[in-house]
N, C-alpha and C positions, 0 to 999 in steps of 0.2 A: 423552687418555685417559680421564679423569673425565668429562669433558663428554659423551662417547660413552656412557660407563657411565650417566649421569643421565639420558639418553633412553630407557633401558630399566631403569630403576627403582633404579638405583644397582648397586654390587657385590653380587653374589648370595650369598646364604648357603646352602651346599650343605647345611645342618642342616633346612631347613626346608621343607615341603612346595612343589612346584612348582605356583605357578598361573598363571604367566605367563612371559612370555621372560625367559631366564637369558643371562649372559653369563658363561663360566667361562675363566680361562687355564689354559693347558696348555704342554708344554714336549715338543718333540719327541723330545730324546734320551732322556728319560724314557720316553717311548711305546715307543721302541725296546728299551729294556731290559726293560720290562713284557710285550711281545709276543716277546721271545727272538730278535730279530732282529740280534744279534752276530755277527760274522764268526769261524768256528773259527779258531782259532790255538793257541799252546801253553798260552796260559792257560786254566784251568778253565771261567772264564766267556765266553771268545771276546773280541774287540775291538769296540769300535762303529766303525761303518762312516765313513770319512772322505770325506764328500759334499760338501763347501763347496769350490765351486772356485775361491774366492779364496784358498785356504790351500796352502802348498807341500806339506802331506800328502795333499791332493786325489789319490783314485784312481777312474778312469773305471769300473773293475769295481765299487768300493764304491757309487758313484753309481747303476749298473744295478742292484746287490742292492736298494737300498733303494726305486727305482722299481719292480721286480719285484715286491715284497711289498706295497706299496702299491696298485699296479694289481690285484694279486690280491684284495685285501680289497673294492675297489670293485665288481670283476667279480662275484665272490659276491653282491652286493647289487644286480646289474644296473644298476649306475650306470655304462651305457657311455661316456657324453659323458666324463666324467672320467678312466675308465679309459682311453680310447684318448688324451687329452692325456697321459698319463702313459705311455703306450707310446712315444708320440712323443718325449717329453722324454727317455726311455731310450736312445734311438738316437742322441742328439746325440754327438758326437765331442769338443766343446767347451762344455759347459753353461756358462752364465753364472750369477751369483748371483742374478739375477733369476728363473732356471729354480730355483735352490734354493729360494728364499724360496716360489715358487708350490707347490714339493713340500713344503716344510714347511707350507703353509696346507692342503694335503692331509691332512697327519699330523696337524693339528689338528682337520679335518672327520672323520678317522676317530675322534675322541675323542668329537666330538659325536654321531657315530652310536652308537659303543658305549654312551653313555649314553641315546640315545633307544631303544635295545635293552632297556634295563634291566639292562645288565649290570654286574658289579662294578666299581667303583673305586676308586681311593685319593683321599683328600684329603689333599695333603703341604704342612704348613704350620699356619697357624691364622688365627683370624679377624681379629686383632689386628694381626699384622704382614704377612699376606698368604698366600696358598695357590695351589696350582695342583691340577688335576684330571688324574688320568693313568688307564688302565686298570690293574685290578689284576693283577699278577703277582707270583707266589711270590718270583722271584728279584729283582725289584725290591723288594718290601717288605723281605726278608730284609737285602738292601744298606742301606736306609733307615734300619732299625732299628740297623744296625751303624753307621751314620753317626751316629745321634743318640746313642747310647752313647759314641761316640768324643768328641762335642762336648760331653758332660754334659748332654744333653737326655732327657726322658723319652720314649720312642717312642709311647705312648699318646696323648700331648698333640700329638704332630706328625705322626703316620701313622695316619690313619684309613680304614677301609673305609667304602666310600660309594656307594650308588645311589638313581638317581632313582623315585620310587614315584609 
């Protein structure tokens, strides 16, 4: 990973202006929380989709839920080739782990497009120990702040709003 990052100038510092190619890490689960893609259930916040086909908890309806929302995102941007792949993946009766990996890659691309569209994101973590970038969502921000308090961290040092300018 570090060798790859060095090819692009090293780990990106999201607090500095963008003047060249940047590589940011993201996390699909937090993307889904930020975009309110939870599935309704008895909990106020709903539940996260179980879309990993290698797990016993996998649900084909959850797989299709994530595919549908991801596909919609790309269709709105007229990125038809990737949207068609996601539509095809959604129709699989027995997706494989490699399909989930590709769907997760689409979720990562979704974050990159979110950044390119200059939408608000969150930087979760810090420059010293590592961070990820995810779309800003009120529910996610509140959850991350609660987790900071629970673990004795100052939220303002671990969760920051961020936008590429």
